[in-house]
LOLOKOL-610320 format. One line per field, with one value per residue (C-alpha): chain; x, y, z; residue number from 1. Coordinates in steps of 0.02 Angstrom, whole numbers, plus 50000, padded with zeros to 5 digits. Each point is the difference from the previous one (the first is absolute). Layout:
N
c <- (A  ...)
px <- (X  ...)
py <- (Y  ...)
pz <- (Z  ...)
k <- (NUM  ...)
***
This chain:
171
c <- (A  A  A  A  A  A  A  A  A  A  A  A  A  A  A  A  A  A  A  A  A  A  A  A  A  A  A  A  A  A  A  A  A  A  A  A  A  A  A  A  A  A  A  A  A  A  A  A  A  A  A  A  A  A  A  A  A  A  A  A  A  A  A  A  A  A  A  A  A  A  A  A  A  A  A  A  A  A  A  A  A  A  A  A  A  A  A  A  A  A  A  A  A  A  A  A  A  A  A  A  A  A  A  A  A  A  A  A  A  A  A  A  A  A  A  A  A  A  A  A  A  A  A  A  A  A  A  A  A  A  A  A  A  A  A  A  A  A  A  A  A  A  A  A  A  A  A  A  A  A  A  A  A  A  A  A  A  A  A  A  A  A  A  A  A  A  A  A  A  A  A)
px <- (49507  49920  50095  50169  49951  49959  50166  50096  49914  50037  50186  50012  49919  50119  50151  49944  49961  50165  50095  49899  50022  49879  50101  50167  50056  50013  50172  50078  50011  50136  50112  50128  50175  50113  50139  50158  50186  50095  50180  50031  50058  49934  49969  49812  50022  50092  49850  49887  50104  49978  49811  50023  50106  49872  49848  50071  50109  50151  50158  50114  49928  50007  50182  50042  49928  50113  50178  50137  50019  49813  49941  49822  49965  49845  49938  49987  49893  50060  50181  50062  49879  49897  50060  50147  50039  50073  50062  50048  50100  49959  50015  49878  49882  49997  49966  49864  49916  50013  49904  49871  49978  49981  49876  49886  49865  49974  50118  49938  50122  49949  50112  49872  50099  50174  50044  50165  50130  50181  50129  50181  50110  50000  49900  49819  49880  49812  49871  49834  49839  49943  49865  50040  49865  50056  49884  50063  50008  50043  49853  49965  50102  49996  50149  49998  50131  50151  50171  50160  50102  50180  50060  50163  50019  50115  50141  50001  49821  49927  49862  49942  49999  49945  50144  49895  49817  49942  49828  49884  49839  49879  49921)
py <- (42624  50096  49889  50051  50183  49989  49909  50134  50142  49913  49979  50181  50064  49895  50064  50182  49990  49913  50145  50139  50051  50139  50033  50025  50181  50062  50003  50173  50054  50128  49917  50105  49991  49872  50080  49896  50021  50029  49971  50189  49976  50175  50160  49967  49829  50084  50114  49847  49932  50170  49973  49822  50060  50133  49888  49857  50110  49897  50088  49870  50032  50187  49986  49911  50136  50135  50024  50020  50182  50036  50177  50057  50183  50093  50178  50058  50158  50030  50029  50176  50141  49912  49820  49905  49830  49879  49822  49844  49845  49816  49958  50137  49948  49819  50053  50122  49874  49866  50115  50032  49813  49968  50141  49977  49871  50030  50075  50017  50069  50027  50063  50095  50044  50023  50182  49958  49863  50005  49863  50007  49849  49953  50151  50054  50133  49982  50129  49929  50069  49910  49978  49935  49957  49969  49937  49961  50044  50183  50026  49995  50095  50018  50064  50040  50073  49940  49931  49995  49842  49974  49821  49907  49824  49895  49917  49859  49936  50103  50070  50179  50096  50174  50122  50157  50033  50180  50010  50130  49941  50113  49960)
pz <- (41576  50143  50120  49925  50004  50186  50030  49902  50094  50165  49956  49939  50161  50107  49903  50011  50187  50035  49919  50080  50181  50049  50159  49913  49976  49822  49923  49993  49819  50043  50128  50093  49928  50082  50099  49990  50026  49838  49949  49991  49820  49956  50097  49983  50082  50143  50025  49998  50144  50084  49994  50065  50146  50049  49977  50103  50112  49949  50058  49919  49828  50033  50053  49837  49887  50074  49939  50131  49944  50017  50043  50035  49956  50058  50023  50180  50014  50179  49947  49960  49966  49866  50011  49930  49929  50126  49986  50094  49961  49982  50186  50052  49858  50059  50181  49947  49886  50135  50119  49864  49974  50188  50034  49850  49978  49814  49872  49823  49872  49820  49860  49897  49844  49933  49966  49916  49993  49943  49999  49950  50029  50183  50062  49980  50059  50018  50052  50061  50069  50155  50128  50175  50126  50180  50135  50174  50183  49963  49882  49815  49871  49812  49904  49815  49888  49907  50031  49899  50017  49945  49977  49979  49932  50108  49903  50128  49993  49855  50112  49986  50164  50049  50031  50024  50036  49988  50078  49926  50082  50090  50168)
k <- (1  2  3  4  5  6  7  8  9  10  11  12  13  14  15  16  17  18  19  20  21  22  23  24  25  26  27  28  29  30  31  32  33  34  35  36  37  38  39  40  41  42  43  44  45  46  47  48  49  50  51  52  53  54  55  56  57  58  59  60  61  62  63  64  65  66  67  68  69  70  71  72  73  74  75  76  77  78  79  80  81  82  83  84  85  86  87  88  89  90  91  92  93  94  95  96  97  98  99  100  101  102  103  104  105  106  107  108  109  110  111  112  113  114  115  116  117  118  119  120  121  122  123  124  125  126  127  128  129  130  131  132  133  134  135  136  137  138  139  140  141  142  143  144  145  146  147  148  149  150  151  152  153  154  155  156  157  158  159  160  161  162  163  164  165  166  167  168  169  170  171)
***
């Protein structure tokens, strides 16, 4: 009987030691969310692709989330006596974002919360709070605030794309 007990303890010890690696790192109990390209079947999925494009500095993905009629609207405090809203079109947006991608080492964009969301047929509007961290050759910047996005669903490929982005972030 003692002989079987020793044999059982020996087998149990071998099994336990075979499954345990003291040099292996512990598994993360809260892994980071996986960032992947979506089908843009909803406005939220389009904004997920926005995060993907910024994270991986992927100008092709970024190009695909913008509608051909895209307009970027922002407040410029240097215009007029107390500042004015200004805008630029899709071509300028793609060039500006391309420069941002080239001159930054790390871009971290987080949509913090949804302020409101409306959808009617083939159009939608979403207001989100955001945090953008930029680190690169020109320094380190943090932007927080909110943005209002207008979307249109394409009748050709059923993808939602951004038609207007009104930036309300603060530097």
